[in-house]
DRENKOL-974984 format. One record per residue (C-alpha): y, z, x; residue in one letter. Coordinates in steps of 0.25 Angstrom, whole numbers, plus 5000, padded with zeros to 4 digits. Example, Ala and Ser with C-alpha at 12.3 -4.5 7.8 and 13.67 -1.06 7.14 Angstrom:
2
498250315049A;499650295055S;
This chain:
179
515748234880M;514648304887T;513648224894I;512248284896S;511448254909K;510048274914K;509748244929I;508448204935Q;508048164949K;508648024948F;509048014933R;510248074925I;510248074910Y;511548074903L;511848094889K;513248054883F;513548104869P;514347974866I;513547874857L;514147924843K;515547914850E;515247774854L;514747734840G;513347714846L;512547814838S;512647874824N;512548014820P;511048014819S;510847964833Q;511048024847S;512448034853N;512048024867Y;512047914876L;510847934886N;511047884900L;509947884911K;510447864925V;509447854936E;509947864951I;509147814962F;509647864976K;508947754983E;509647634979F;509347564993D;508747444987F;510147384984C;511147394995K;512147294990K;512547334976F;513847334969K;514447434959T;515447424949E;516347514941I;516447474926K;517447544917P;516947554903T;517947594892F;517247624878R;517647704867H;518847774874N;517847814886Q;518047754900L;516847754909V;516847704923L;515447654927V;514947634941K;513847534941M;513047434949F;513547284947D;512747194938L;512047124949S;511447254955T;511047314941L;510347184939M;509647204952A;509147344949T;508647294936K;507847184943I;507347284952R;506847364940A;506147234935V;505447204948L;505047344953Y;505047444941R;503647504939K;503747564925W;502847574913E;502747654901K;501347714897N;500647774885S;500147904886K;498747854888S;499347774901G;499347634895E;500647554899T;501547534887I;502747464894I;502547404907S;504047364910V;505447414907K;505947314897G;507247354899R;507247304913D;506947164909Y;507947174897F;509047214907D;508647104917L;508747004906M;510147054903W;510547044918Y;509946904919L;510646854906Q;511946904911K;511846824923G;511946934933I;511346904947V;510547024953P;510947084966N;509747044975L;510147144985N;509647254976C;508247194973I;507147214984E;506247104988E;507147004982V;507946904992D;508446804982S;508646764967S;507446674967K;506546784973E;507046884962L;506846774951E;505446764956T;505146914956K;505746934942L;505046814935L;503746874941K;504047014935I;504446954921I;503146874920T;502447004919K;503347074908I;502647134897D;503347104884S;502847224877R;503447314888S;504747244886I;504747264871I;504247414871L;505247454882D;506447384876L;506247424861E;506747564865N;508047504870F;508347384860I;508447414845K;508047264840D;506547264841R;506447114838N;507347084850F;506547174859V;505247114855K;505746974856N;506347004870L;505047064875G;504346944871K;505346844878N;505846924890I;504946864900K;505546724896E;507046774895I;506946834909L;506246724915K;507346624910N;508446724914E;507946744928I;507746594930S;509346584929K;509546704939M;
């Protein structure tokens, strides 16, 4: 298998020609699994993190993946929700999407799995209660339209995306209260 790569400052793009072999694409679709890896040298915001090595065996292929534990991964997602400044603008400069809907979708996933975030990796947060307050404040400002426009590129079922966008504030508020 030939893997192509493109390296930028802190980003690596990898293309694996494996989708057809895995039965994930048909002859008229691309055979490439595209993977973007972003590397930040300054990971000094999180001193107490854990890593795990997960063996994955599928379709007669074995891959060992070294990754953060779920608690630390959740903390990095929470940091994105709290601190990421991002928007997508039209050619005329008008803001089309004001948040990354996938950040909120991922946060919902972590919350529903009952994962407890690694508070050591979230700046300016000393307790679960303080984190809850900050998240609830951010969530009240979510623009449902932005959630829908961002997620429709990742989820095929348009009705699901539309319903999720309309209800994500309430879903997240309920899940955060269980944290």
